[in-house]
C-alpha positions in Angstrom: -76.2 -199.3 -74.1 -76.5 -195.9 -76.0 -74.2 -194.3 -73.3 -71.6 -197.0 -73.9 -71.6 -196.4 -77.7 -71.3 -192.7 -77.1 -68.3 -193.2 -74.8 -66.7 -195.6 -77.2 -67.1 -193.1 -80.1 -65.5 -190.4 -78.0 -62.6 -192.5 -77.1 -61.9 -193.5 -80.7 -62.2 -189.9 -81.8 -59.7 -188.8 -79.1 -57.2 -191.4 -80.2 -57.6 -190.4 -83.9 -57.3 -186.7 -83.1 -54.2 -187.4 -81.0 -52.6 -189.4 -83.6 -53.2 -186.8 -86.2 -51.8 -184.1 -83.9 -48.6 -186.2 -83.3 -48.1 -186.7 -87.1 -48.6 -182.9 -87.7 -46.1 -182.1 -84.9 -43.6 -184.4 -86.4 -44.1 -182.8 -89.8 -43.6 -179.3 -88.4 -40.4 -180.4 -86.7 -39.1 -181.9 -89.9 -40.0 -178.8 -91.9 -38.2 -176.5 -89.5 -35.2 -178.8 -89.2 -34.7 -178.8 -93.1 -35.1 -175.0 -93.3 -32.9 -174.3 -90.3 -30.0 -176.1 -92.2 -30.3 -173.6 -94.9 -29.7 -170.7 -92.6 -26.1 -169.4 -92.0 -25.5 -166.9 -89.1 -22.3 -165.0 -89.1 -20.0 -163.4 -86.6 -20.0 -160.4 -86.0 -23.1 -159.8 -88.0 -24.9 -160.9 -91.1 -27.2 -163.8 -92.2 -27.6 -165.8 -95.3 -30.6 -168.1 -96.3 -30.1 -170.6 -99.2 -33.3 -172.1 -100.5 -33.2 -175.0 -103.0 -35.4 -174.3 -106.0 -37.9 -176.7 -107.5 -39.4 -176.2 -110.9 -42.8 -175.5 -109.3 -41.7 -172.8 -106.8 -42.6 -169.3 -107.8 -41.6 -167.2 -104.9 -40.6 -167.1 -101.3 -41.4 -164.6 -98.5 -39.3 -164.5 -95.3 -40.0 -162.6 -92.0 -37.3 -163.1 -89.4 -37.4 -161.8 -85.9 -34.6 -161.7 -83.2 -35.6 -161.6 -79.5 -39.0 -160.2 -80.2 -41.1 -163.0 -78.7 -42.7 -160.8 -76.2 -43.2 -157.6 -78.2 -46.8 -156.5 -78.8 -45.9 -155.2 -82.3 -42.8 -156.9 -83.5 -41.1 -155.6 -86.7 -39.0 -158.1 -88.7 -35.3 -157.8 -88.5 -35.0 -159.5 -91.9 -37.8 -159.1 -94.4 -37.4 -160.5 -97.9 -39.3 -161.5 -101.0 -37.6 -163.5 -103.7 -39.1 -164.5 -107.0 -37.9 -167.3 -109.2 -37.3 -166.3 -112.8 -37.1 -168.5 -115.8 -36.2 -172.1 -115.3 -33.2 -171.5 -113.2 -32.3 -174.3 -110.7 -29.7 -172.3 -108.8 -30.7 -171.8 -105.1 -32.5 -168.6 -103.9 -30.1 -166.6 -101.7 -31.3 -164.1 -99.2 -28.4 -162.1 -97.7 -28.6 -159.5 -94.9 -25.3 -157.9 -94.0 -26.3 -155.7 -91.1 -28.5 -158.0 -88.7 -26.7 -158.8 -85.5 -27.5 -162.1 -84.0 -25.6 -163.5 -80.9 -25.3 -166.8 -79.2 -28.3 -167.4 -77.0 -30.6 -165.2 -79.1 -34.1 -166.4 -79.9 -34.8 -166.4 -83.7 -38.4 -166.8 -84.9 -39.2 -166.8 -88.6 -42.2 -167.3 -91.0 -41.8 -168.6 -94.5 -44.4 -168.5 -97.3 -43.8 -170.4 -100.4 -45.9 -169.8 -103.5 -46.1 -172.2 -106.3 -46.9 -172.0 -110.0 -49.8 -174.4 -109.3 -51.7 -175.1 -106.1 -52.1 -173.3 -102.8 -49.2 -171.5 -101.1 -47.7 -173.1 -98.0 -46.7 -171.2 -94.8 -44.8 -172.4 -91.8 -43.2 -170.7 -88.7 -40.3 -171.9 -86.6 -38.2 -170.8 -83.6 -34.8 -171.7 -82.4 -32.1 -170.5 -79.9 -28.7 -169.7 -81.6 -25.9 -172.1 -80.8 -22.8 -170.0 -81.0 -20.5 -173.0 -81.9 -22.4 -173.3 -85.2 -22.1 -169.6 -86.2 -19.6 -168.8 -89.0 -16.9 -166.2 -89.0 -17.6 -163.5 -91.7 -14.4 -163.7 -93.7 -12.9 -160.8 -95.8 -11.5 -162.2 -99.0 -8.8 -159.6 -99.3 -7.4 -160.2 -95.8 -4.3 -162.4 -95.2 -4.7 -165.9 -93.6 -1.6 -165.3 -91.5 0.6 -162.5 -90.2 3.4 -161.2 -92.5 6.9 -162.2 -91.4 7.6 -158.6 -90.5 6.2 -155.1 -90.8 8.6 -152.3 -91.6 8.6 -149.4 -89.1 7.8 -146.0 -90.2 9.3 -142.8 -88.9 7.1 -140.7 -86.7 4.9 -138.1 -88.5 2.3 -135.5 -87.7 -1.1 -136.5 -86.5 -2.8 -136.2 -89.8 -0.3 -138.4 -91.6 -0.4 -140.9 -88.8 -4.2 -141.0 -88.9 -4.1 -141.8 -92.7 -1.5 -144.4 -92.1 -3.5 -146.1 -89.4 -6.6 -146.0 -91.6 -4.8 -147.6 -94.5 -3.4 -150.3 -92.2 -6.9 -151.2 -91.0 -8.6 -151.2 -94.3 -6.0 -153.1 -96.0 -5.8 -155.6 -93.2 -2.0 -155.9 -93.6 -0.9 -156.6 -90.1 -3.9 -158.2 -88.3 -4.0 -162.0 -88.1 -7.7 -161.8 -87.2 -8.7 -158.9 -89.4 -12.0 -160.5 -90.1 -13.1 -160.2 -86.5 -12.6 -156.4 -86.4 -15.8 -154.4 -86.7 -16.9 -150.8 -86.5 -19.5 -151.7 -83.9 -20.0 -150.3 -80.4 -22.4 -151.4 -77.6 -24.6 -149.1 -75.4 -25.5 -150.8 -72.1 -28.0 -149.8 -69.3 -31.0 -149.0 -71.4 -34.5 -150.2 -70.7 -36.5 -148.3 -73.4 -38.8 -150.4 -75.4 -39.0 -149.1 -78.9 -40.1 -150.8 -82.1 -39.3 -148.9 -85.3 -35.7 -148.5 -86.4 -36.1 -144.7 -86.7 -37.3 -144.4 -83.1 -34.5 -146.6 -81.9 -31.9 -144.6 -83.7 -33.3 -141.3 -82.4 -33.4 -142.5 -78.8 -29.8 -143.9 -79.2 -28.5 -140.6 -80.6 -30.1 -138.6 -77.7 -28.5 -140.9 -75.1 -25.1 -140.7 -76.8 -25.3 -136.9 -76.9 -26.0 -136.9 -73.2 -23.1 -139.2 -72.4 -20.5 -137.7 -74.9 -21.9 -134.3 -76.0 -18.6 -133.3 -78.0 -19.4 -135.7 -80.9 -22.0 -135.3 -83.7 -23.7 -138.6 -83.1 -26.4 -138.1 -85.6 -23.8 -138.0 -88.4 -21.7 -141.0 -87.4 -24.2 -143.6 -86.0 -25.2 -146.4 -88.4 -26.9 -149.8 -88.4 -28.7 -149.6 -85.0 -29.9 -152.9 -83.5 -31.4 -153.7 -80.0 -31.0 -157.0 -78.1 -31.3 -158.0 -74.5 -31.3 -154.4 -73.0 -28.3 -153.3 -75.1 -27.9 -151.3 -78.4 -25.5 -152.4 -81.1 -24.5 -149.6 -83.5 -21.9 -148.9 -86.1 -19.9 -145.8 -86.6 -18.3 -144.5 -89.8 -15.0 -146.4 -89.5 -13.0 -148.7 -87.2 -10.6 -145.8 -86.7 -13.4 -143.5 -85.4 -14.5 -146.3 -83.1 -11.0 -146.5 -81.6 -10.9 -142.7 -81.2 -14.3 -142.8 -79.4 -13.1 -145.6 -77.0 -9.9 -143.7 -76.4 -11.8 -140.5 -75.6 -14.0 -142.2 -73.0 -11.2 -144.2 -71.3 -11.0 -143.7 -67.6 -14.5 -142.0 -67.5 -17.8 -143.3 -66.0 -19.0 -143.6 -69.7 -16.4 -146.4 -70.3 -18.7 -148.9 -68.8 -21.7 -147.7 -70.7 -20.3 -147.6 -74.2 -18.0 -150.6 -75.0 -16.3 -152.3 -77.9 -18.5 -154.9 -79.5 -15.4 -156.9 -80.5 -14.7 -157.4 -76.8 -18.2 -158.3 -75.7 -18.2 -161.2 -73.3 -20.3 -163.8 -75.1 -19.6 -166.5 -72.6 -22.2 -165.1 -70.3 -24.8 -165.4 -73.0 -26.8 -168.6 -73.2 -25.3 -171.0 -75.8 -27.4 -174.1 -75.9 -27.9 -176.4 -78.8 -31.4 -177.8 -78.2 -30.9 -180.8 -80.4 -32.3 -183.2 -77.8 -34.1 -185.4 -80.2 -31.3 -188.0 -80.2 -29.9 -186.9 -83.6 -26.5 -185.6 -84.3 -27.7 -182.0 -84.7 -24.3 -181.1 -86.2 -25.9 -178.9 -89.0 -28.7 -177.4 -87.0 -29.0 -174.2 -84.9 -31.5 -175.9 -82.5 -35.0 -176.5 -81.1 -36.9 -177.4 -84.1 -39.8 -178.6 -82.0 -41.3 -175.3 -81.5 -42.9 -174.9 -84.9 -45.5 -172.3 -84.4 -47.9 -173.0 -87.2 -48.3 -174.7 -90.6 
């Protein structure tokens, strides 16, 4: 009799615990779903988070990681702390212009919300980026369409031609898709696993010096990022990027240093993970992998 009572108690306890776990999982999914909708990821680079502000919210901390699920000591690609001032009801905006996120990348983030009263709340989520939902980073000064015609200029010496080309690029006067032009290059075929941004940049500059020793890479490399065995890095200008690509054309280095704007994204995983039966039209994906709450 006593054994039967114990077994019945264990069965009831198991059912209750399972029910609580299901409710918690659903709550995590909903929390991640709502926050995912406040994240905008841009092509070719950049990320914006817009957080609605309630009167009781005091501050928000964000740590976001790109493709760092298996790193022993991950360092956040986007780290931000935003404090609510006064009684403003405008949304909090976190904007990072340099982070590079591509279709198929795995994004993990943790959010801590602190309130004027009560305990802080923390949750962590993970999703895979759906390229179809990324937004093109527009340049407000660039035209929407090509001009009817561009007057030709007489040939000039190299310095004048260089200045002219730079003015054309920066003013975006003859490019229909000027917003898609970047100063980014890609370095392939590298398996080094580094964590800090300084170490990554030092390693990249050393490799570039080996490949193209005629350039002062330590002076022209900017905004270094690593993802899926490749390095993405910017140089001083779009014109300089084109000169580098022209310099290595036809050499063995051409397949190692390439143009980010011509990177084949079709080979990268581009799934939308919204298999919960909903429309998922505003979500980047896979809300179900909330890590903690």
